[in-house]
N, C-alpha and C positions, 0 to 999 in steps of 0.2 A: 417805617419799620422794615426790617430786612427779613426776607423769607429764608428758610433753611430747608435742606433736603436730607432725608434720613432713609437708610436701608432697613427693611424688615428681614428677619431671618426665619427660616422654616424650623419648627420644633423638631428636635431629633427623633421623636417617635412618629412623625408624619411621613407619609410616603412621598419621596421626591419625584420630580419629573414633570409635573403638570405646568409649573411656572418656573421661569429662570430667575425672576427677581420681582420684588415689590418695593417701590420707592414712594415716599410720602413727602410732599412739600407742605410746610406749615407757613402760613402767611398771616401775621397779625394785621388787622385792618385798622385804619384811622378812627373808625367808629367804635372801636373796642371789641368788635367781633373777631372771628377767626375763620380763615379759609383753609381747608385741607384738600389737597389733591393727591389721591391715591393712584399710582400708575402700576398696573400689573402687566408684566411682559413675559412672553413665552408662546408656546403653541396653544392657543385658546380654543382649539376645536373640541377639546375634551372638557372644557369648563362648563359646569351647569349653572345657569343663571335663573333666578326666580322670574316669574311672569311679570310684565309691566302692570302696575297698579296705580291708582290715583295716589298722589302724595298724601300720606296719612300716617298716624302712629300705628305701630303693630308690635306685638310681642314675639319673642323667639326668632328674631331675624338671624341670630347667630347659628341657627341650625342649618343654614344654607350660606351661599356666598354673601358675605357681609363685611364691610369695613367699619372699624371702631376707633374711637378716641377716648382716652381716660385723662381727665384733667383735674389737678388739685392745686390749691395755693401752696407754694413751696413750704415744706415742713408740716403741712396739715395732715390730719388723718381723714378728713372729709374729702370727698371727691365726686366728680360727675362722670357719667358714662354716656357716650353717644354712639348709636348704631345707625349705619347708613347702608341701605340695600340698593343694588342696581334696579330693583323694582320701583324705586322712588319712595318706598316706605322707610320709616325711621322710628327711633325710640330714644328717649332721654331719661336717665335715672340720676337720683341724688343719693349718695351714701354718707352716713355719719361715721362709719368705720368700715373695716374690711368686710365687704359683702353684706353690710347691714344698711338697708335702705329700701327705697321704692321709687315710684315714678317721680320725675321732676315735674312739679306742677306750680304754676303754669309753665309751659315751654312753647316757644315760637317754632313754627315750621321752619326747619333749615331748608335752604335752597339746595337741592340735589340735582346735578346734571351728570350724565355719563355718555361716553362715546366709546365705540368698540371697533376694532379692525381684527384681522385674523391673528395678529401678533401683539396687540396691546388693548387694554381696557383702562380708561381714565375715568375716575369718579371724583367729581368736585362737590364738596359740601361746605356750605357757608353757615356758620353759627352766629347768632345774635349775641351782643354783649350781655344782655340781661340773663342769658342762660348759662353764662360762664362764671366760674368762681371769682371772688374778689381778690385784689392784691396786685402788686406790681411784678410779681414773679410767679410763674407756674412751673410745675413738673408735669410732664405729659407722657402718657403711654399710648403707643399706636399699635394697632393690630389688625389682622384680617383673618377671617375664616373663609377658606376656599373649597368649594364643592366640585368634585369631578363628576363626569357624566355617569360613573358607576355608583355615585352616592358617597364615596370616600371623602372625608374632610381633612384638609391640611390647615395647620395653625401657624400663622406668621406673626411675629412681634419684634419690637426693637430689641428686647432681651427676654429670655425665658428663664424663670427660676427652676431649680431642680424639680424633677417629678413631672406629673402630667401638666398639660397646658393650663395656665392660670393667668389671664390677662389682668386680674384684679390685684395680684400680688404686688406689694410695695416696690419690689425690685424692677417691676415692669415700667415704672414711671421714670424712664431713662433719659428724657430730654428736659433740660432747664431752659425756660423761655423768659427772657427779660422783656417786659412790656414798655419800659420807659425809653 
């Protein structure tokens, strides 16, 4: 299967300047799992990162620097949301409709690795096949919440619907992924 790279864009109401770009590589795995590589570029000296923690589930990761993936079977109203923090914490949700749902249970611990230099942060997250929606074709939304050292949040996504940032909006599922 072939990996693809996608650019995220900053929401128009977010303050520019902290990052130059966020790119996300999507790589379907032969096991049926999925590898996501988020690459944040820019002057990261003003990026606020959460403290390292043991890999575990945690809520409200999106209140700080966090990378996210939203995945649904093509054409479905049900979807999954995955949050990955540079702290190594994560969360997974299952939704039956727009914002209607709760925790994905059970969910396997995703493998989360991250590396940082002064100009780049790379976060790699690997999801297991059992946690992903069924079907040969997916629609994917990719996003990131970026916290600056002064606590300001910037919202990045493949596509932003009109209004305030809303990563759950159906228009945010902007990548079609053929799994066969």
